[in-house]
N, C-alpha and C positions, 0 to 999 in steps of 0.2 A: 485362656486360664481364667477368665473371669467367668467362663459359662460352666466350668466345672468347679468353682468355687464351692458352693454348698455341698458337692459330693466328695470333697478332699477327704474327709474323715472315713468316709465309706471306702473311697479307693485306699488308701493308707493301710487300712484294716485288712485289707485283702491279702490272704496268706502267697497268692501267685505274684503279686504286685511287691511284696516286700523280699521274696526271691529274687525278683528281677533286678529290685534296686539294690540288693546285697552283692549281685554281681556285677552290675554296670559301674557302680562306683569304683572299684578296683580297676577294672579294664579302662575307666576314663583317665584315670591318674596313671595307669601305665602308658597310654596313648599321649598324653600330653609329656610325662617323662622321656618316652620314646622319641619325640618330635623336637626336643630342645636341644640335643646336639647337632642335626643337621640345620637347624634355624641358626643356632650361635655360629655355624661356620659359614653362613650367608651374609654376615654382618660385611657390609661393603665400605662403612666409613667408620671412623673411630669414635664418633661422637654418640654413635647408637650402644656402645659398652657401658657408659655412666648412665645412659637413659634407662638401660635394663636394670642396672644396679639400683638406679633410684625405684625402680618399680618394685624390685624385690624387697628393697628397707620399707616402702611403702604398704607393702602385703603382710610382710612377715614380721616386722619390727613393730612399726605404727599399727598394724593390724586393720587397715581400712580396706574399702571395698575393690573390686576388681572394676567395677565401672570408673570410679573416680582414678584408679592407677591406668586407666587407658585413657581418659580424658586428659588427665595430666601429661602423659608419654606423647599422645597426639598434640598437644599445645605447644611441647617442646619441641617437636619434631617440625611444626609449622614454623617456629619462631627461627629455628635453627636453617631451613630451608630459604626461608625469606631474607635472613640475613646474610645469605652465600655462603655459608660454611660446609654446606653440603658437597662441594667438590672435591 
């Protein structure tokens, strides 16, 4: 990423790259949306549902970043696992 930084504007102005990104964005959104149902059905313990709800609020209401949502969800998961509630 750092090596391509100086050429970023040149890459973004490329018509072929723009066409790829125009199609790739909706494809990624569709893949993520399509995976939500199987992942949601894979919940094994009840505390995972409030963690997911909290992540959704964090991302869409508070409008914070994905990385911080993942870190917070991981922290909650670790605390719950260490407390013995994951059984």
